[in-house]
C-alpha positions in Angstrom: 22.1 -8.4 -30.5 21.3 -7.7 -34.1 22.2 -10.2 -36.8 24.1 -8.8 -39.8 22.4 -9.2 -43.2 23.6 -12.1 -45.3 25.1 -9.7 -47.9 27.6 -8.4 -45.4 29.4 -11.7 -45.3 28.7 -13.2 -48.7 31.8 -11.8 -50.3 34.0 -13.2 -47.5 32.3 -16.6 -47.8 32.8 -16.7 -51.5 36.4 -15.7 -51.2 37.0 -18.5 -48.7 35.5 -21.1 -51.0 37.4 -19.9 -54.1 40.6 -20.2 -52.1 40.0 -23.9 -51.4 41.2 -26.9 -53.3 38.5 -28.3 -55.5 35.1 -27.9 -54.0 36.2 -27.9 -50.4 36.1 -24.7 -48.4 39.4 -24.0 -46.7 40.5 -21.4 -44.2 39.0 -17.9 -44.7 42.6 -16.6 -44.9 45.1 -19.0 -46.6 48.1 -16.7 -46.8 50.5 -15.3 -44.2 48.9 -12.5 -42.4 50.2 -8.9 -42.3 49.6 -8.4 -38.5 53.0 -9.7 -37.4 54.9 -7.3 -39.8 54.0 -4.4 -37.6 54.1 -5.9 -34.1 54.3 -9.1 -32.2 50.8 -10.7 -32.1 49.6 -11.6 -28.7 49.0 -15.2 -27.7 46.0 -16.0 -25.5 46.1 -17.9 -22.2 43.3 -19.2 -20.0 43.3 -15.9 -18.1 44.5 -13.4 -20.7 42.0 -13.1 -23.6 43.2 -11.7 -27.0 41.1 -9.7 -29.5 41.3 -9.2 -33.2 43.1 -5.9 -32.8 45.8 -7.7 -30.8 46.0 -10.8 -33.1 44.4 -10.7 -36.5 43.8 -14.4 -36.5 41.1 -13.9 -33.9 37.8 -13.2 -35.6 36.4 -9.7 -35.3 33.9 -9.5 -32.5 35.5 -12.3 -30.5 38.0 -12.8 -27.7 40.3 -15.8 -27.8 41.6 -17.9 -24.8 43.3 -21.3 -24.6 42.5 -24.1 -22.1 43.6 -27.6 -21.2 41.5 -30.3 -19.4 41.5 -34.1 -19.1 39.6 -36.5 -21.3 36.9 -38.6 -19.7 38.5 -42.1 -19.8 41.1 -41.7 -17.0 43.9 -42.3 -19.6 45.8 -39.2 -18.7 45.0 -37.6 -22.0 45.1 -33.8 -21.9 42.8 -32.0 -24.3 43.3 -28.5 -25.7 40.6 -26.0 -26.5 40.6 -22.7 -28.3 37.7 -20.7 -27.0 36.1 -17.7 -28.8 33.8 -15.6 -26.7 31.8 -12.5 -27.8 34.1 -9.5 -27.3 33.2 -7.5 -24.2 31.3 -10.3 -22.4 30.8 -9.0 -18.9 31.9 -11.0 -15.9 29.0 -13.3 -14.8 27.3 -13.1 -18.2 26.6 -16.5 -19.7 26.2 -17.6 -23.4 25.3 -20.9 -25.0 28.2 -22.8 -26.6 28.7 -24.1 -30.2 31.3 -26.8 -30.0 33.4 -28.5 -32.6 35.7 -31.4 -31.8 38.1 -32.8 -34.3 41.6 -33.3 -35.8 41.7 -30.1 -38.0 42.2 -27.3 -35.5 46.0 -27.2 -35.2 47.3 -23.6 -35.1 49.6 -24.2 -38.1 46.8 -25.5 -40.3 44.1 -28.0 -40.7 46.0 -30.7 -42.6 49.5 -29.1 -42.9 51.4 -25.9 -42.6 49.2 -23.1 -44.1 51.9 -20.4 -44.1 50.7 -18.4 -41.1 53.3 -15.9 -39.7 52.1 -16.3 -36.1 49.9 -18.6 -34.1 46.2 -18.2 -33.5 42.9 -20.1 -33.5 42.0 -22.2 -36.4 39.9 -20.5 -39.1 38.3 -23.8 -40.2 34.8 -22.7 -39.5 35.2 -19.0 -40.0 32.7 -19.2 -42.8 30.1 -20.3 -40.2 31.0 -17.9 -37.4 30.9 -15.0 -39.9 27.9 -16.3 -41.9 25.8 -16.9 -38.8 27.4 -14.0 -37.0 27.6 -16.2 -33.9 29.4 -13.7 -31.6 27.0 -10.9 -32.3 24.2 -13.4 -31.8 25.5 -14.2 -28.3 27.2 -17.6 -28.7 30.6 -18.9 -27.8 32.5 -21.0 -30.4 34.8 -23.7 -29.0 37.3 -25.9 -30.9 38.7 -28.9 -29.1 41.6 -31.0 -30.5 41.0 -34.7 -30.4 43.7 -36.7 -28.7 47.0 -36.7 -30.6 46.1 -33.7 -32.7 46.9 -30.0 -32.3 47.5 -29.2 -28.6 46.2 -32.4 -27.2 48.2 -35.4 -26.0 47.4 -39.1 -26.4 47.3 -41.8 -29.1 44.9 -41.4 -32.1 41.8 -43.5 -31.8 39.8 -42.9 -35.0 36.2 -42.5 -33.7 36.9 -45.2 -31.2 36.3 -45.4 -27.4 39.2 -42.9 -26.8 37.8 -40.2 -29.0 34.3 -40.9 -27.7 35.7 -40.1 -24.3 37.2 -36.9 -25.7 33.8 -35.8 -27.0 32.2 -36.6 -23.7 34.8 -34.5 -21.8 34.5 -31.6 -24.3 30.7 -31.4 -23.9 30.9 -31.5 -20.1 33.8 -29.0 -20.0 32.0 -26.5 -22.3 28.8 -26.8 -20.3 30.5 -26.2 -17.0 32.4 -23.0 -17.8 31.5 -19.9 -15.8 30.6 -18.1 -19.1 28.4 -21.0 -20.3 24.7 -21.3 -19.9 25.2 -25.0 -19.8 23.6 -25.5 -23.2 25.9 -27.0 -25.8 25.4 -27.5 -29.5 27.9 -29.3 -31.8 28.8 -28.2 -35.4 31.0 -29.8 -37.9 31.5 -31.3 -41.3 33.3 -34.5 -42.3 35.4 -35.7 -39.3 34.0 -33.1 -36.9 30.6 -34.0 -38.3 31.4 -37.6 -37.1 32.2 -36.3 -33.6 28.7 -34.7 -33.6 27.2 -38.1 -34.3 29.3 -39.4 -31.5 28.0 -36.6 -29.2 24.4 -37.5 -30.1 25.1 -41.2 -29.2 26.5 -40.3 -25.8 23.2 -38.9 -24.7 24.6 -36.2 -22.4 22.1 -33.8 -20.9 24.2 -30.7 -21.8 24.1 -31.5 -25.5 21.0 -29.8 -26.9 21.6 -30.0 -30.7 23.9 -31.3 -33.4 24.6 -30.0 -36.9 26.6 -32.7 -38.8 27.5 -32.1 -42.5 28.7 -35.0 -44.7 29.7 -37.4 -41.9 30.6 -41.1 -41.9 27.8 -43.1 -40.3 29.7 -46.3 -39.7 33.5 -46.0 -39.7 34.0 -49.5 -41.1 32.2 -48.5 -44.3 34.8 -45.8 -45.0 37.6 -48.3 -45.1 35.9 -51.6 -46.2 32.9 -52.7 -48.1 31.7 -56.1 -46.7 35.2 -57.4 -46.4 36.6 -55.7 -49.5 39.2 -53.0 -48.7 38.8 -49.6 -50.2 41.9 -47.8 -51.8 42.2 -45.6 -48.6 42.8 -48.6 -46.3 46.3 -47.3 -45.9 45.9 -43.7 -47.2 43.5 -42.7 -44.4 45.9 -43.9 -41.7 48.8 -42.1 -43.3 46.7 -38.9 -43.6 45.8 -38.8 -39.9 49.3 -39.8 -38.8 50.6 -36.9 -40.9 48.0 -34.4 -39.4 48.9 -35.6 -35.9 52.5 -34.7 -36.4 52.0 -31.1 -37.7 54.6 -29.2 -35.6 53.7 -26.3 -33.4 54.3 -22.8 -34.5 57.4 -21.0 -33.3 55.4 -18.7 -31.0 52.9 -21.3 -29.6 52.9 -21.4 -25.8 55.2 -24.1 -24.3 52.4 -26.3 -23.1 50.8 -26.4 -26.5 54.1 -27.0 -28.2 55.0 -29.9 -26.0 51.6 -31.5 -26.6 51.9 -31.0 -30.3 55.1 -33.0 -30.3 53.5 -35.9 -28.4 54.1 -38.4 -31.2 57.9 -37.7 -31.2 58.2 -39.5 -27.9 55.3 -41.9 -28.4 55.9 -43.3 -31.9 53.8 -46.4 -31.0 50.7 -44.2 -31.3 51.2 -43.9 -35.1 51.9 -47.6 -35.4 48.8 -48.6 -33.5 46.7 -46.2 -35.5 47.8 -47.7 -38.8 47.2 -51.2 -37.5 43.5 -50.5 -36.6 42.7 -49.7 -40.2 44.0 -53.1 -41.4 41.4 -55.0 -39.3 39.0 -56.3 -42.0 36.5 -58.2 -39.8 33.4 -56.0 -39.6 32.2 -58.0 -36.5 35.4 -57.4 -34.6 35.3 -55.4 -31.3 37.4 -52.7 -33.1 34.7 -51.9 -35.7 31.7 -52.6 -33.5 32.8 -49.8 -31.2 32.9 -47.5 -34.2 29.6 -48.5 -35.7 27.9 -45.1 -35.0 24.7 -46.1 -36.8 24.2 -49.1 -34.4 25.2 -47.1 -31.4 22.6 -44.4 -32.2 19.8 -46.6 -31.0 17.5 -44.7 -28.7 19.4 -41.4 -29.1 17.2 -38.2 -29.1 19.4 -35.1 -29.5 17.9 -32.8 -32.1 19.9 -33.5 -35.3 20.4 -31.4 -38.4 22.3 -33.3 -41.1 23.5 -32.9 -44.7 24.3 -35.7 -47.1 25.2 -35.9 -50.7 23.8 -39.1 -52.2 26.4 -39.0 -55.0 29.1 -37.9 -52.5 32.5 -39.5 -53.6 34.2 -39.3 -50.2 31.9 -39.8 -47.1 29.2 -41.8 -48.7 25.6 -42.3 -47.5 26.2 -45.8 -46.2 24.2 -46.8 -43.0 22.7 -43.3 -42.9 19.2 -44.8 -43.0 20.1 -47.1 -40.1 21.4 -44.2 -38.0 18.3 -42.1 -38.6 16.1 -45.1 -37.9 17.8 -45.6 -34.6 17.6 -41.9 -33.8 14.5 -40.9 -31.9 14.9 -37.1 -31.6 13.8 -34.2 -33.8 15.5 -34.2 -37.2 16.3 -31.8 -40.0 18.2 -32.4 -43.1 19.4 -31.2 -46.5 19.8 -34.2 -48.7 20.7 -34.0 -52.4 23.0 -34.5 -55.3 26.3 -32.9 -54.3 29.8 -33.9 -53.3 31.8 -33.3 -50.1 30.8 -29.7 -49.4 29.4 -27.5 -46.7 25.9 -25.9 -46.7 27.3 -22.4 -47.5 30.1 -23.4 -50.0 30.1 -21.9 -53.5 31.6 -23.2 -56.7 34.0 -20.9 -58.6 31.2 -19.3 -60.7 29.4 -18.3 -57.5 26.6 -20.8 -57.4 25.9 -22.5 -54.1 27.5 -26.0 -54.0 24.3 -27.5 -52.5 22.1 -25.3 -54.6 20.0 -24.1 -51.6 20.1 -20.6 -50.0 20.0 -19.9 -46.3 22.3 -22.3 -44.7 23.6 -20.0 -42.0 20.2 -18.5 -41.2 18.7 -22.0 -40.9 21.5 -23.4 -38.7 21.4 -20.4 -36.5 17.6 -20.8 -36.1 18.2 -24.4 -35.2 20.6 -23.5 -32.5 18.4 -20.7 -31.3 15.5 -23.1 -30.9 17.4 -25.8 -28.9 20.1 -23.8 -27.1 18.2 -20.7 -26.3 14.6 -21.9 -26.4 13.6 -19.4 -29.0 10.6 -20.2 -31.3 11.7 -20.2 -35.0 10.4 -17.2 -36.9 10.6 -19.1 -40.2 9.0 -22.5 -40.8 11.7 -24.6 -42.4 10.9 -28.0 -43.8 12.2 -30.9 -41.7 13.8 -32.4 -44.8 14.7 -30.4 -47.9 15.3 -33.0 -50.7 16.9 -32.7 -54.1 16.7 -35.8 -56.4 18.5 -36.3 -59.7 16.0 -34.1 -61.5 17.5 -31.1 -59.7 14.1 -30.2 -58.2 13.7 -29.6 -54.5 10.9 -30.8 -52.3 10.0 -30.6 -48.6 9.0 -33.6 -46.6 8.6 -34.5 -42.9 11.1 -37.4 -42.8 13.4 -39.4 -44.9 12.9 -41.8 -46.5 9.2 -41.4 -47.4 8.2 -44.8 -48.7 5.0 -45.4 -50.6 5.7 -49.0 -51.4 8.3 -51.6 -50.7 9.0 -54.2 -53.4 11.0 -57.4 -53.5 11.9 -57.9 -57.1 13.1 -61.3 -58.4 16.2 -60.9 -60.6 16.7 -64.6 -61.3 20.3 -65.7 -61.6 23.3 -65.9 -63.9 27.0 -66.5 -64.0 30.1 -64.3 -64.2 33.9 -64.7 -64.0 35.5 -62.9 -61.0 38.3 -61.6 -63.2 38.2 -57.8 -62.4 36.6 -57.1 -65.8 39.2 -58.9 -67.9 36.5 -60.8 -69.9 34.8 -57.5 -71.0 38.1 -55.9 -71.9 39.1 -58.9 -73.9 35.8 -58.7 -75.8 36.4 -55.0 -76.6 39.8 -55.9 -78.0 38.4 -58.7 -80.1 35.7 -56.4 -81.5 38.5 -54.2 -82.9 38.0 -51.4 -80.4 40.7 -50.3 -78.0 40.4 -52.0 -74.7 40.2 -49.5 -71.9 42.7 -49.8 -69.1 41.8 -50.4 -65.5 41.4 -47.1 -63.7 44.3 -46.4 -61.4 43.6 -46.6 -57.7 44.2 -43.2 -55.9 47.3 -43.1 -53.9 48.8 -41.0 -51.2 47.0 -39.7 -48.2 43.2 -39.6 -47.9 41.4 -38.1 -45.0 37.7 -37.4 -44.5 38.0 -33.8 -45.6 40.3 -34.2 -48.6 39.9 -37.3 -50.9 41.4 -37.7 -54.3 39.0 -37.6 -57.2 37.7 -41.1 -58.1 37.7 -42.7 -61.5 34.3 -43.3 -63.2 32.3 -46.3 -62.1 34.0 -48.4 -64.8 36.0 -47.8 -68.0 33.5 -46.9 -70.7 32.4 -49.7 -72.9 32.7 -52.5 -70.3 29.0 -52.5 -69.3 27.8 -52.6 -72.9 30.3 -55.3 -73.8 29.3 -57.5 -70.9 25.7 -57.2 -71.9 26.6 -58.1 -75.4 28.4 -61.2 -74.3 25.5 -62.1 -72.1 23.1 -62.0 -75.1 25.5 -64.2 -77.0 25.3 -66.8 -74.3 28.9 -66.2 -73.0 29.9 -66.0 -69.4 31.6 -62.7 -69.0 32.7 -60.4 -66.2 29.1 -59.6 -65.2 25.4 -60.2 -66.1 22.4 -58.0 -66.2 18.7 -58.0 -65.5 16.5 -55.3 -67.1 13.0 -54.0 -66.1 10.1 -53.2 -68.4 9.9 -49.5 -69.2 8.6 -47.6 -66.2 5.0 -46.5 -66.8 5.2 -43.4 -64.7 7.8 -41.5 -62.7 8.9 -43.3 -59.6 11.6 -42.5 -57.1 13.9 -45.1 -55.6 14.7 -44.0 -52.1 16.2 -45.3 -48.9 18.7 -48.1 -49.0 18.4 -50.7 -51.8 19.3 -54.2 -51.0 20.3 -57.2 -53.0 20.1 -60.7 -51.6 21.3 -63.9 -53.4 22.8 -67.3 -53.2 26.2 -67.6 -54.9 28.3 -70.7 -55.6 32.1 -70.0 -55.7 34.5 -67.8 -53.8 35.6 -64.3 -54.7 34.0 -60.9 -55.0 30.7 -59.5 -56.2 29.7 -56.0 -57.3 26.1 -54.7 -57.7 25.2 -51.7 -59.8 21.9 -50.0 -60.5 21.5 -48.1 -63.8 18.9 -45.6 -65.0 18.6 -46.5 -68.7 17.0 -43.9 -71.0 15.2 -44.8 -74.2 18.2 -43.7 -76.3 20.4 -46.3 -74.6 22.4 -44.0 -72.4 22.5 -45.1 -68.8 23.5 -43.5 -65.5 25.0 -45.7 -62.8 23.4 -44.3 -59.7 24.2 -46.9 -57.0 26.7 -49.5 -56.3 28.2 -51.8 -53.7 30.6 -54.7 -53.4 31.1 -57.6 -51.1 33.1 -60.7 -50.5 31.0 -63.7 -51.4 29.5 -65.5 -48.4 28.3 -69.1 -48.0 24.5 -69.5 -48.3 22.2 -66.7 -48.9 23.4 -63.3 -48.0 22.2 -59.7 -48.3 24.1 -56.6 -49.2 23.0 -53.0 -48.5 23.8 -50.6 -51.4 24.3 -46.9 -50.7 21.3 -44.8 -49.7 19.8 -42.9 -52.6 17.0 -40.7 -53.8 16.8 -41.2 -57.6 13.9 -40.5 -59.9 13.3 -42.9 -62.8 11.3 -41.1 -65.5 8.5 -42.7 -67.3 9.8 -44.7 -70.2 13.1 -45.4 -68.6 14.4 -48.8 -67.6 16.1 -50.0 -64.4 19.0 -52.2 -65.1 20.8 -54.3 -62.4 24.4 -55.5 -63.0 25.9 -58.3 -60.9 29.5 -59.4 -61.4 33.1 -58.9 -60.7 34.6 -55.6 -59.3 35.6 -53.6 -62.3 36.6 -50.2 -60.8 39.5 -48.6 -59.0 37.3 -47.8 -56.0 38.2 -51.0 -54.2 41.4 -53.0 -53.7 39.9 -56.3 -54.5 41.7 -59.6 -55.4 39.9 -61.4 -58.1 39.6 -65.1 -57.6 39.4 -66.1 -61.3 36.5 -68.4 -60.5 33.2 -68.6 -62.3 30.5 -67.6 -59.9 27.0 -69.0 -60.2 24.2 -66.7 -58.8 20.8 -68.1 -57.9 17.6 -66.5 -56.7 18.8 -62.9 -56.6 16.3 -60.4 -55.2 16.4 -56.6 -55.3 14.6 -54.9 -52.4 13.5 -51.4 -53.1 11.8 -48.6 -51.3 9.6 -46.6 -53.7 8.1 -43.2 -53.5 5.7 -41.4 -56.0 6.3 -37.9 -57.2 2.8 -36.5 -57.9 2.4 -35.2 -54.3 5.8 -33.6 -54.0 5.7 -30.3 -52.1 8.2 -27.9 -53.8 10.7 -25.9 -51.7 13.4 -23.5 -52.5 16.6 -24.7 -54.1 18.5 -24.7 -57.4 20.1 -27.6 -59.2 23.4 -28.4 -57.3 26.3 -28.0 -59.7 28.0 -31.3 -59.0 25.0 -33.2 -60.3 25.9 -32.4 -63.9 29.5 -33.4 -63.2 28.3 -36.7 -61.9 26.1 -37.3 -64.9 28.9 -36.7 -67.3 31.2 -39.0 -65.4 28.8 -41.8 -64.8 26.8 -42.0 -68.0 27.6 -45.0 -70.2 26.1 -46.6 -73.3 23.9 -49.6 -72.2 20.8 -50.3 -74.4 18.0 -52.0 -72.5 18.0 -55.8 -72.9 15.1 -58.2 -72.7 13.0 -57.3 -69.7 12.7 -59.8 -66.9 11.0 -57.8 -64.1 8.7 -54.9 -63.5 9.2 -52.0 -61.1 5.8 -51.7 -59.3 3.9 -48.5 -59.7 3.0 -46.4 -56.7 -0.2 -44.6 -55.9 1.4 -41.1 -55.9 3.4 -41.7 -59.1 
């Protein structure tokens, strides 16, 4: 079967993206369809397939059927699948399966009523099925509703043992169909990217490859940071409870409709789901069963990932641990973007990730591992974009030329939520900025509200000023000597320290230019622990240019990105150490890609005034720098 040229679907993909809210791609058709005006659209059953001519919600070139099967945990949960097969597939002919498992495939809409006039399969990944021309290329595309969503029964179990059983069942079911070759690949982004990671962890023989875009690597990290709740501690539960209660469409088949109303007769499901998010203990059985990075140990499914390092929603936390535990072939696009798909475009037409060829490369990946076809193009294992906007190819991530443990010394701060710095700004005659409001409402892995800047402008500079004056403020800083040559901070920075007092601590890393402007490029928070403790920051890939200074801020939590409770205590920090993985830049191998548009948005939002202070440490050079 012949693949269509990319130009044939580019206009459709762009239209889908422009129809979305913000930078997120929505359904390829977000308005009521015209099909039903002329005649009643046909509804598929397990034995009666429906084509595009019979129901315009079915993609062209595909036939739609619906199926039901049990989950793998003997809970009685019934799962629903929408199956799209290449149109005209002969009896006895077999095709490999691209599978997506998630909460966003309800017939009425991904996260709510999308205004369809009649039922049909979800268009969530129509950008992919069109962009990669999967039906003409001889693939089935299967969408399975997780328990409690769409046409599936059961109580929600956010990436827990129940949903893991759903993924297991979906893989086995897809592999065992008479039209299946038995080779299954998983595709998704965000939540259905998470289920791809789960699939890899399950180590089933039928699963041959996983494509996971912008997932969560450890579910705890999406709700808490080392004991400190994030703003979505209630909003995410509310979001998925709402998605689970999306009503069926008027013309859905009776079995689907009954399953879609499951929560009406099982209200305890929503209560239990909300309660799980309120468990703050990272070492609890609840969260350990959802630590996907830890559970990936020894897994070997070929894995193709994307991750935005400055992603404001599903952040790169525990990504390095997951990849370290994974033993199979890997591919990745890692760079400076937000919560977007590989083929998404921003309103002016630029690719959101800045790199061409997403659909061709993913199709090649599936061809290799599901069909056994040797790639005709040599793609880099990892295509990387750092904050310079330049792209490079490398064989793995992270590439570490040198590891360094840098002594930061110590200091004191008041765990006051930034009140000291704001008071200082008021005393200096400048208006004291307010505390950023915490986002409210629902917050799911696909649609998060825009976050406030890292801190109200002026706070960092004021805290540094108070430190120089010998005052104990909301935070204190350590500055490096100017960097002698370009060096890249990569992997997962860590800070370890000994603290006296109870409350919270926040760590921030700044790239300080010679003109005194600084970009906050990494941060993390934690409840203070007794004795010496270590905190992982977010994974990063940030180039410090020659002449720039690395600044480290340690102090109270001053942003709206966490729901912290300041203790009001003065915290004494001793023997703080910053552990860095460093990579040089001289041997970079360029690969195709343009500057991702979100990078400039991030730089505008996270650049503050913070002149370098007296240096107390040196960032070691690297051989390749």
